[in-house]
C-alpha positions as CSV (number, residue, x, y, z in Angstrom):
1,M,53.4,-61.5,-69.0
2,N,51.4,-59.4,-66.6
3,P,51.0,-55.8,-67.4
4,S,52.7,-53.3,-65.1
5,P,50.4,-51.5,-62.4
6,A,50.7,-48.4,-64.5
7,H,49.0,-50.0,-67.3
8,N,45.9,-50.4,-65.1
9,H,45.2,-46.6,-65.2
10,S,43.6,-44.6,-67.8
11,P,45.4,-41.6,-69.4
12,R,43.1,-39.2,-67.5
13,V,44.4,-40.6,-64.2
14,W,48.0,-40.0,-65.2
15,V,47.3,-36.5,-66.1
16,A,45.6,-35.8,-62.7
17,V,48.5,-37.5,-60.9
18,A,51.0,-35.3,-62.8
19,A,49.1,-32.2,-62.0
20,L,48.9,-33.1,-58.3
21,A,52.7,-33.7,-58.1
22,A,53.3,-30.2,-59.7
23,L,50.9,-28.6,-57.2
24,T,52.6,-30.4,-54.3
25,A,56.0,-29.0,-55.3
26,M,54.5,-25.5,-55.1
27,G,54.3,-25.7,-51.3
28,G,52.4,-26.7,-48.2
29,G,49.9,-23.9,-48.6
30,L,48.0,-26.1,-51.0
31,S,48.3,-29.2,-49.0
32,L,44.6,-29.4,-48.3
33,V,43.7,-29.1,-52.1
34,V,46.4,-31.7,-52.9
35,R,45.0,-34.2,-50.4
36,G,41.5,-33.6,-51.6
37,A,42.6,-34.2,-55.3
38,R,44.5,-37.4,-54.3
39,V,41.5,-38.8,-52.7
40,A,39.5,-38.0,-55.8
41,A,42.1,-39.8,-57.9
42,Q,42.0,-42.8,-55.8
43,R,38.2,-42.9,-55.9
44,A,38.2,-42.8,-59.7
45,D,39.0,-46.5,-59.8
46,A,36.9,-47.4,-56.7
47,P,33.4,-48.4,-57.0
48,T,31.0,-45.4,-56.4
49,A,29.2,-45.7,-53.1
50,A,25.8,-44.2,-52.6
51,P,25.9,-41.0,-50.3
52,A,24.6,-41.6,-46.8
53,P,21.1,-39.9,-46.5
54,E,21.2,-36.7,-44.4
55,L,19.2,-37.0,-41.3
56,L,17.0,-34.0,-40.7
57,P,15.6,-33.1,-37.2
58,E,12.1,-34.1,-36.5
59,P,9.7,-31.1,-36.9
60,G,8.5,-29.9,-33.5
61,P,5.0,-28.7,-32.8
62,P,4.3,-25.1,-33.9
63,P,4.7,-22.6,-31.2
64,E,1.4,-22.1,-29.3
65,R,-0.1,-18.7,-29.8
66,T,-2.1,-16.9,-27.1
67,R,-4.0,-13.7,-26.7
68,S,-4.7,-11.9,-23.5
69,L,-7.0,-9.2,-22.1
70,S,-6.6,-7.2,-18.9
71,H,-9.3,-5.2,-17.1
72,L,-9.4,-3.1,-14.0
73,V,-12.7,-3.4,-12.0
74,G,-14.6,-0.2,-11.8
75,R,-17.1,1.2,-9.3
76,N,-20.4,-0.6,-8.9
77,R,-19.4,-3.5,-11.3
78,N,-20.4,-7.0,-10.2
79,P,-18.5,-10.1,-11.2
80,T,-20.9,-11.0,-14.0
81,Q,-20.6,-7.6,-15.6
82,V,-16.8,-7.7,-15.3
83,L,-16.6,-11.2,-16.9
84,A,-19.1,-10.3,-19.6
85,G,-16.9,-7.3,-20.5
86,L,-14.0,-9.7,-21.0
87,G,-16.0,-11.8,-23.5
88,F,-17.5,-14.5,-21.2
89,E,-21.0,-15.6,-21.8
90,G,-23.4,-18.4,-21.4
91,A,-22.1,-21.7,-20.0
92,E,-18.5,-20.5,-19.9
93,L,-19.4,-17.5,-17.7
94,H,-21.5,-19.7,-15.3
95,A,-18.6,-22.3,-15.2
96,V,-16.1,-19.6,-14.1
97,L,-18.4,-18.3,-11.5
98,A,-19.0,-21.9,-10.2
99,A,-15.2,-22.5,-10.0
100,F,-14.7,-19.4,-7.9
101,D,-17.5,-20.5,-5.5
102,G,-15.8,-21.0,-2.1
103,V,-12.4,-19.8,-3.4
104,L,-13.0,-16.1,-4.1
105,D,-15.4,-14.1,-2.0
106,F,-16.9,-11.7,-4.5
107,R,-18.3,-9.6,-1.7
108,R,-14.7,-8.5,-1.0
109,T,-13.9,-7.4,-4.6
110,R,-13.4,-3.8,-4.9
111,P,-12.5,-1.1,-7.5
112,G,-9.0,-1.4,-8.8
113,D,-8.9,-5.3,-8.8
114,Q,-7.1,-6.5,-11.9
115,V,-8.6,-9.3,-14.0
116,R,-6.5,-10.9,-16.7
117,V,-7.7,-13.5,-19.2
118,E,-5.5,-15.6,-21.5
119,R,-6.9,-17.7,-24.4
120,S,-5.4,-19.9,-27.1
121,A,-5.4,-18.4,-30.6
122,P,-7.1,-18.7,-32.9
123,E,-9.4,-21.2,-31.2
124,G,-10.2,-19.0,-28.2
125,A,-10.2,-21.8,-25.6
126,L,-9.6,-20.5,-22.1
127,R,-6.1,-21.0,-20.9
128,S,-6.3,-19.0,-17.5
129,L,-8.1,-16.3,-15.7
130,S,-6.5,-14.4,-13.0
131,W,-8.3,-12.1,-10.5
132,R,-5.8,-10.1,-8.5
133,Q,-6.9,-8.2,-5.4
134,G,-3.5,-6.7,-4.6
135,P,0.1,-7.7,-4.8
136,A,-0.3,-10.8,-2.6
137,D,-3.8,-11.9,-3.3
138,E,-4.3,-13.6,-6.7
139,F,-7.0,-16.2,-7.6
140,L,-6.7,-18.4,-10.7
141,V,-9.1,-20.4,-12.8
142,V,-7.7,-22.9,-15.2
143,P,-8.9,-25.9,-17.2
144,C,-8.7,-29.2,-15.4
145,A,-10.1,-32.8,-15.8
146,T,-13.5,-31.9,-14.4
147,G,-13.8,-28.6,-16.5
148,L,-12.6,-25.5,-14.7
149,C,-10.8,-25.4,-11.3
150,A,-10.0,-22.4,-9.2
151,G,-7.5,-21.8,-6.4
152,R,-5.5,-19.2,-4.7
153,R,-1.9,-18.7,-6.1
154,V,0.8,-18.8,-3.4
155,V,2.6,-15.5,-3.8
156,S,6.2,-15.2,-2.5
157,V,6.3,-12.4,0.1
158,T,9.8,-11.3,1.1
159,R,11.0,-9.0,3.9
160,Q,14.0,-6.8,3.9
161,T,15.2,-3.9,6.0
162,V,15.8,-0.6,4.2
163,R,16.8,2.9,5.0
164,V,14.8,6.0,3.8
165,S,16.6,9.3,4.0
166,V,14.9,12.6,3.0
167,N,15.8,16.4,3.2
168,I,12.8,18.5,3.9
169,R,12.0,21.7,1.9
170,T,8.4,22.4,2.9
171,S,6.9,19.3,4.6
172,V,7.7,15.7,5.5
173,S,4.9,14.5,3.2
174,E,6.2,16.3,0.2
175,A,9.8,15.1,0.9
176,I,8.8,11.5,1.2
177,Q,6.8,11.6,-2.0
178,L,9.4,13.5,-4.0
179,A,11.9,10.8,-3.0
180,G,9.5,8.2,-4.5
181,H,8.6,6.5,-1.4
182,D,5.2,5.4,0.0
183,V,3.5,8.3,1.7
184,G,2.4,6.0,4.5
185,L,5.9,6.4,5.9
186,V,5.0,9.8,7.1
187,A,2.3,8.6,9.5
188,A,4.6,5.8,10.6
189,S,7.5,8.2,11.3
190,A,5.1,10.7,13.0
191,D,3.9,7.8,15.2
192,V,7.3,6.9,16.3
193,L,8.5,10.4,17.0
194,A,5.2,11.6,18.3
195,W,6.6,12.3,21.8
196,D,9.4,14.5,20.6
197,V,8.6,15.9,17.2
198,D,5.4,17.7,16.3
199,F,5.1,17.3,12.5
200,Y,2.6,20.1,12.6
201,Q,4.6,23.0,14.0
202,D,8.3,21.8,14.5
203,V,9.2,21.2,10.9
204,R,11.5,23.7,9.1
205,P,13.1,23.8,5.7
206,G,16.5,22.1,5.9
207,D,15.4,19.5,8.4
208,A,16.3,15.9,7.8
209,L,14.6,12.6,8.4
210,K,16.0,9.1,8.3
211,V,14.0,5.9,9.0
212,V,15.1,2.3,9.0
213,V,11.9,0.3,8.2
214,E,10.7,-3.2,7.2
215,R,9.8,-3.5,3.5
216,F,7.6,-6.3,2.3
217,E,7.5,-7.3,-1.4
218,A,5.2,-9.8,-3.2
219,D,6.7,-11.4,-6.3
220,G,9.3,-8.5,-6.3
221,R,6.7,-5.7,-6.2
222,F,6.3,-3.4,-3.2
223,L,3.5,-4.7,-0.9
224,R,3.7,-2.5,2.3
225,H,6.0,-1.2,5.0
226,G,6.2,-2.9,8.3
227,E,7.6,-1.8,11.7
228,V,9.8,1.3,11.9
229,L,13.0,-0.1,13.5
230,A,14.7,3.2,13.9
231,A,14.1,6.9,13.2
232,E,16.2,10.0,13.4
233,Y,15.0,13.6,13.0
234,E,17.4,16.4,12.9
235,G,15.7,19.8,13.0
236,K,16.3,23.5,13.8
237,V,13.5,23.4,16.4
238,T,13.8,19.9,17.7
239,G,17.6,19.3,17.6
240,R,18.6,15.7,16.9
241,K,16.2,13.0,18.0
242,R,17.2,9.4,17.5
243,L,15.0,6.4,18.5
244,F,15.1,2.6,18.3
245,R,12.5,-0.1,18.5
246,Y,13.3,-2.6,21.3
247,T,11.5,-5.7,22.7
248,D,12.8,-6.5,26.1
249,P,13.2,-10.1,27.5
250,A,9.8,-9.7,29.2
251,G,8.1,-9.1,25.7
252,D,7.4,-5.4,26.1
253,T,8.2,-3.2,23.1
254,G,8.9,0.4,23.0
255,Y,11.1,3.1,21.5
256,Y,14.3,4.3,23.2
257,D,17.2,6.5,22.5
258,D,20.8,5.4,22.3
259,A,21.1,5.6,26.1
260,G,18.1,3.4,26.7
261,T,15.9,6.4,27.7
262,S,12.2,5.8,26.9
263,A,10.6,8.0,24.2
264,R,7.2,7.5,25.8
265,R,5.7,10.4,27.8
266,G,2.4,10.7,29.6
267,F,1.0,12.6,26.7
268,L,1.4,12.5,22.9
269,K,2.3,15.8,21.3
270,A,-0.8,15.5,19.1
271,P,-4.0,13.4,19.0
272,V,-4.1,12.8,15.2
273,P,-1.7,11.4,12.6
274,Y,0.3,13.8,10.5
275,I,-2.1,16.6,9.5
276,H,-1.8,20.4,10.0
277,L,-2.4,22.9,12.8
278,T,-5.2,25.4,11.8
279,S,-5.8,27.4,15.0
280,R,-3.7,27.8,18.2
281,F,-4.5,28.3,21.9
282,G,-5.5,31.8,22.8
283,S,-7.9,34.6,21.9
284,R,-9.3,34.7,18.4
285,R,-12.5,35.9,16.5
286,H,-14.9,33.0,16.5
287,P,-15.7,32.1,12.9
288,L,-19.4,31.5,13.5
289,L,-20.3,33.8,16.5
290,G,-18.3,36.6,15.1
291,Y,-16.8,38.1,18.4
292,V,-13.4,37.7,20.0
293,R,-13.2,35.0,22.6
294,A,-10.6,32.7,24.2
295,H,-9.9,29.7,22.0
296,Q,-9.3,27.1,24.7
297,G,-7.6,24.5,22.7
298,V,-5.9,23.9,19.3
299,D,-7.5,22.8,16.0
300,Y,-6.0,20.3,13.6
301,G,-7.2,20.3,10.0
302,A,-7.9,16.7,8.8
303,P,-10.1,14.8,6.4
304,E,-13.4,13.5,7.8
305,G,-12.9,10.0,9.2
306,T,-9.3,10.5,10.2
307,P,-8.6,8.5,13.5
308,V,-8.3,10.5,16.7
309,W,-6.1,9.1,19.3
310,A,-6.2,9.3,23.2
311,V,-3.1,11.3,24.0
312,G,-2.6,9.3,27.2
313,D,-3.9,6.4,29.3
314,G,-7.1,7.2,31.2
315,V,-10.8,6.7,31.7
316,V,-13.5,8.1,29.4
317,T,-15.7,10.5,31.5
318,S,-18.1,11.4,28.7
319,A,-18.7,10.3,25.1
320,G,-21.5,11.7,22.9
321,W,-23.2,14.9,21.9
322,T,-21.8,18.0,23.9
323,G,-23.5,21.2,22.6
324,G,-21.2,23.4,20.5
325,C,-18.5,20.6,20.6
326,G,-20.8,18.3,18.8
327,L,-19.9,14.7,19.1
328,A,-17.0,14.6,21.6
329,V,-15.1,12.5,23.9
330,Q,-13.6,13.5,27.3
331,I,-10.8,11.5,29.1
332,R,-9.5,11.8,32.6
333,H,-5.8,10.9,33.0
334,K,-3.9,9.7,36.1
335,N,-1.5,12.8,35.9
336,G,-4.3,15.2,36.8
337,F,-5.1,16.2,33.2
338,D,-8.4,16.0,31.3
339,S,-8.3,15.9,27.5
340,M,-11.3,16.7,25.2
341,Y,-11.8,15.9,21.5
342,C,-14.6,17.8,19.7
343,H,-16.6,17.9,16.4
344,L,-16.1,14.2,15.8
345,S,-18.1,12.4,13.0
346,K,-18.0,9.1,15.1
347,V,-17.3,8.1,18.7
348,T,-15.7,4.7,19.2
349,V,-15.6,4.5,23.0
350,A,-18.2,4.6,25.8
351,A,-18.3,6.6,29.1
352,G,-16.6,4.7,31.9
353,S,-14.3,2.6,29.6
354,R,-10.6,2.6,30.1
355,V,-8.4,3.6,27.1
356,G,-4.7,3.4,26.4
357,Q,-2.4,6.0,24.8
358,K,-2.8,6.0,21.0
359,Q,-6.1,4.1,21.2
360,V,-8.7,5.4,18.7
361,V,-11.5,7.2,20.5
362,G,-13.3,8.6,17.5
363,R,-13.1,10.0,13.9
364,V,-12.6,13.6,12.7
365,G,-15.8,15.3,11.6
366,S,-17.6,18.7,11.6
367,T,-20.4,18.4,14.2
368,G,-21.6,21.1,16.5
369,L,-20.5,24.7,16.0
370,S,-17.9,24.0,13.2
371,T,-17.2,25.7,9.8
372,G,-15.4,22.7,8.4
373,T,-14.0,19.3,9.1
374,H,-11.4,19.5,11.9
375,L,-10.5,18.3,15.3
376,H,-10.7,20.7,18.3
377,Y,-8.4,19.4,21.1
378,A,-8.4,20.8,24.6
379,V,-6.7,20.0,27.9
380,R,-7.6,21.0,31.4
381,R,-5.7,20.8,34.6
382,G,-7.4,21.5,37.9
383,G,-10.5,22.7,36.0
384,S,-8.6,25.4,33.9
385,F,-7.7,25.0,30.2
386,V,-4.0,25.0,29.5
387,N,-2.1,25.2,26.2
388,P,-1.8,21.6,24.9
389,L,1.4,22.5,22.9
390,Q,3.3,23.6,26.0
391,I,2.6,20.5,28.3
392,K,5.8,19.0,29.6
393,L,5.7,15.6,31.1
394,P,8.4,13.1,32.3
395,R,9.6,10.1,30.3
396,G,8.5,6.5,30.8
397,E,10.8,3.9,32.5
398,P,14.3,3.5,30.9
399,V,15.7,0.1,29.8
400,R,16.5,-1.9,33.0
401,A,20.2,-2.2,33.8
402,E,20.3,-6.0,33.6
403,W,19.0,-5.7,30.0
404,R,21.4,-3.2,28.8
405,D,23.7,-5.6,26.9
406,D,20.6,-7.1,25.2
407,F,19.5,-3.7,24.3
408,V,22.8,-2.7,22.7
409,A,23.0,-6.0,20.7
410,K,19.5,-5.7,19.4
411,I,19.7,-2.1,18.2
412,G,23.1,-2.4,16.8
413,P,22.1,-3.4,13.2
414,S,19.5,-0.6,13.0
415,S,22.0,1.9,14.4
416,E,24.6,0.9,11.8
417,Q,22.0,1.2,9.0
418,L,20.9,4.6,10.1
419,D,24.6,5.8,9.7
420,R,25.1,4.3,6.3
421,G,24.8,6.2,2.9
422,P,21.3,6.6,1.4
423,I,19.7,3.6,-0.3
424,A,17.8,4.4,-3.5
425,L,14.6,2.4,-3.2
426,L,11.4,3.5,-5.1
427,D,8.1,2.2,-3.9
């Protein structure tokens, strides 16, 4: 007679089964424990299987460690001295210079260039060398199959149009800088508004300037400003002046107001970029000769080397040394005026040559009877000196009637951007 199935279990198994039954009766809250115990009970009779080996991930290579050094090129430092200061010597130094040959012209290196070296640690093998000459000019040396190879890194340059808006307390220059913008915007704005706003004498506290300008970035960092597309100056002396850059279908570019009236006049209001007026037209005590005499022009204080513009189109009648005026340039204009620029450090035109408005004719200096670096600017009409600050000249040609629709369409985006709220962009 065959034994019953119960006889096939040991007493320990019956105890476990009875305990599990009791636990099951206590509720579903212990169902997971019961199921686990039942499986254990069932496995008590089953042959014990060897556990599957746990698969561990393959160990990856240890993270590569590097160390880097950066250096700003100082004055009178040649490339060998710069590289030696960064730890290059012997064959490695010569290999870097050889790699750069034909790629980087070391004659163009200048103070402020940034050199960065990256090496593996702890071995010290060269990983890369970067020689940056500005935001958009970077040259690299890296290991290659033949030793070291050099090349110019392509830097992504992007263009966007931004609006700069400032309120003036003392000067345009201070306002631009306090707002965190590139001070070069001062000269660019003065250039556009040169026919209507004199940044030397028209500026008053509380005036406001808005400029829509191209902004170029290299790798997300400010590179430079481009063309001024629109400018608006609202001042106590000048009133509201609003100008737009427009290129007509014939390819000619100029600045015009909303109505298409040209900003251009026969003369600029000043022959130098934004500097300051130091002496006006009229009688004054001469600083060197000591007696009162007529000051037959105006003086602009400016650093030596500042470019001097021709205030209008004309022909150079003299260029060179002119007694008390020192190095000077004189220009005859079609409107019957002659303009003179004195005390220059350098003359850049020759007698008999034709010049255009805003063409550089010389550089500010302190030659002749001069107590300091400045430009003496004088204007004559019919042989008599006149006050340059009071000359009134007619405008240039307006936008042609057949181009009016083209003009309105092209200046539309800049006009809208001028009227938007301020954009916080720091250069």
